[in-house]
N, C-alpha and C positions, 0 to 999 in steps of 0.2 A: 400514509398517515403523516401528519406533521411531527415535528420533534416533541411537542408538548403532549400530543395524542399518544405517541409512542411511549413517553414517560408514565403517563397515566395508565396506559395499558400494561406495561411491565409492573407498575405498583398493583394493579388489580390482580394480576396473575400471581404475584408474591403474596398477597393477602389471601388468596384462595388456596395457596399451597401447590400450585400447579408445577409440572415439570416441563422442561423444554424452554425455559425463560432465556437461556443462553442465546438462542438464535435472534430474539429480539434485541438482547443486550449488544450483541455483535453488530447488529444494524445500527443501533444507536451510536456506538463508538466509531463505526465506520464513517458515519456522517460527519463526525469531527475530525477524522483524519483525512478525509478526501481532499480538502484544500492543500494540505502539506504533501500529499502524494502528487498532486498536479505540479506543484512547485518543483519537487524533487525531479520528476520525469522531464519536465520542461528544461530544467537546469542540466540535466544529463544529456538531453537531445542537443542543446546548445554546445555543450563541449564536445559531442560526437561530430556535430556538423561543422565545427570550427576548424577541424583539422584538413589540412590540404594534402592530397596525394596525386602523384602523376598518373596513376591507373585509372582514375575516375572516382566517382562518388558511390559505386556499388558496394565497396567495403563499409563505408560509413553508414549506408542505409541497412545493410545486412547487420551490422553491429547494433544499430538503433532498434531493429527488430528483436534481435536476440535478446538484448537487455530488458526490453519491454515485456517479451514473453517469459523471461525469467522472473520478473517483478510480478507478473500476474500469476505465475505458478507458486511463488512464495506467498502472495497474498491468499490464494486460494487454499493452500496447505495450512497456513496459521489460522485462517478462519475456520477451517474443518476442525482443527484442534480446539479452538474455543467453543464451538457448537457442540462438540461432544463432551465437554467438560473437562478435558485434559489440561487446559491452561486457562487463566483468567482472561475474559474479553477485553478489559482494559489493556493488558499487556500485548495480547496476540495480534491486535489490529496495528499496534505501533512497531511491532518487530521488522516488517518489511520496510517501513519508512526508514528506520534507523539504520538498517544494513544497507539499504540503497543510498542513504544519505551520506554514509561513510565512503561508499564506493564513488559517489560523485565528487566528494572532496578529494579522494586519491586521484581520480581522473582529472580534476581541475589543477592539481599539482603538476601533472606532466603535459598539460596543454602547452604547445609551442607558442612563444610570444612574438 
């Protein structure tokens, strides 16, 4: 569905009094946060790859994979919270971006110049 179709479908479900609308709302808000997610992960990847080490690049690659895995874990965790109705979808899709944005800024502070 396009974003307009998704908005109309959510509105239709609400007018019918359906349950399970959270799944569609999470999808809608995830589409808004995806560009920011990409920017944050690319920024984090640039920071990790900019470090020079004598032992090779294996540690940087492992760190990049680890951070990406943790991000996906957080994203899935908070998405599940929102789909179950434990958290508002507007907030839950932004929490991983906020957390990893802060982590990226902290990492940027300690990048060797």
